[in-house]
N, C-alpha and C positions, 0 to 999 in steps of 0.2 A: 769508869774512867773514860776520858776522851779517846777516840779511835786514833788520833794523831799524836798520842803521848810519845815522847822521845825516849824510848828505852835504850836505843843505841848509845847515846851519850852516857847514860848511867852505867851501861855495861862496860864501855871503854874506860870510864873512871874507876871501875872496880867496885862500884857501889851496889851493883846487882850482877849476879852471875848469869842467871837465866830467868825467863818468865814463862809460865804455863797459864794460858788463858782458855777457859772453857766457854765456847759460844753455844748458847742454848737454842733449842729448836722452837721454843714457845715462850720466851721471856718478854711478855708484853709490857711488864713494868718498866724494864730498861729501854725497850724499843720506844715507848710512848713518853715517858717522863724525862729521864736524863737525856734520851735521844732528842727530844724537842729542845732542851737547853743547848745541846751541842749544835743542832741545826741553826738555832738562833744566835749562837756564839755567846750565850750567857753563862756565867759561872764557869767552873772548871770541871763540870760533870759531862759524861758522855755515854755512848752506847757500845763500848767494847764488848760487853757481855752479850750483845745482840748482833753486832756487826763484825767484831774482831778488831785487832789492831792493824794499822796500816804499816807499821814498822817492819821492814824487811830483813832485820837482823837475823842471822841463823841461830841466835840464842833466844829468840822470841818464838815460842812454840804455841800453836793454837789448835785446840781440839774442836774441829768443826764437823759436825754439830753434835751436841750431847742432848739426849732426850730429856725434855722437861721444861720447867719454867724458871723462875727467878732463883730458886735454890738448887737447881739441877746438879751443879758441880759438887755440892756439899753432901750429896747422898752417900750412904754407907758403901755403896758399890764402888765409889771412887776413892775411898780413903787409902787403900793400898797404892793405887796409881799415884796419888798426890804424895804420899810418903816416899815412894820410890823416886819421884822427881826431886824431892827435897834432899834426900840423902845420897843420891847418886853422884859419883865423881864426874860423870859426863851425862848431864840431863838430856833426856830424849822426849819426844812427843808422847802424848797420852796413848795408852793401850787399853783404855776402858772399853768394856763390852757395851756400854750405853751409847756408842757412836751411831749417828744416823747420817743419811746422805743429803738431807735437805731440811730447811726450816718450815715451820707452819706458814702457809700462804697468807692467812689472815694477819698473823703477827708481822710478817714482812710488809704487808700493805699498811698496817697501822704505823709501823716504824717510819715509813716514807712520808706519811702525812701527820707526823707526831704533833706539830704545833696546832694543826686543825683539830686534833683529838682534844687537846686542852681547851680550845675555844668551844667545842661542842659540849664538853662536860660542864664548863663554867656556865654556858648559856642554858643548859638543861637545869642545872641547880638553881640558877638565878630565876628562871621562869617558874619553877615549882615553888620557890620561896615567895615570889611575887604573887603567884596564884593563891597561896595560903594567906598572904597578907591582905589580899583583896576579898577573901572569903567573907561572905555576908553574915557576920555574927557579932556578938558583943565584943568589945575591945579586949577584956581579959581572956576570953576564950580564944580569940584570934591570936593574941600574943602567946598564949600557951602552945597553940598549934605550931606557930612559927619557931618558938624555942625548942620544941620537941623535934621539929624538922631539922633545925641546925645541929642539934645533938646527934641525931641519927646520921646526918651527913658527916659530922666529925668522926663518929665511930667507924663509919665505912671507909672514909679517906685515910684514916690513920692505921687501918688494918689490911688494906689491899696491897 
């Protein structure tokens, strides 16, 4: 979600009682991909799992920072913490033992240059594909190499 999501309005309307957001120490997926879309103001995706929400409502609780990457909040060590937040009459901030003082420096840096990360990845993939296409071989072999490369790229990109 976008970091500027307006939770206060939803809380005032009674649509949401409280929000608990876990901000991960090393979520490069959110930092680089939805983070780039947020920086470029494309789509309605954002980096709240990497940067946290800007909403200052006292009903928006942020666990800064939880150890791990993209799935850090959903680890078994946090289940009780999440259940207590959901079932409590007066929700409070996370008490998870997985809390850390700071985020991974590399992930912070990548989050700041997220659109450039996209350009670098696209350029690298395009250069490798072009190199395979220019490979000095018979057309059917070259085409098979290129198709294999595209399949490998697809497998990697859909699983990262």
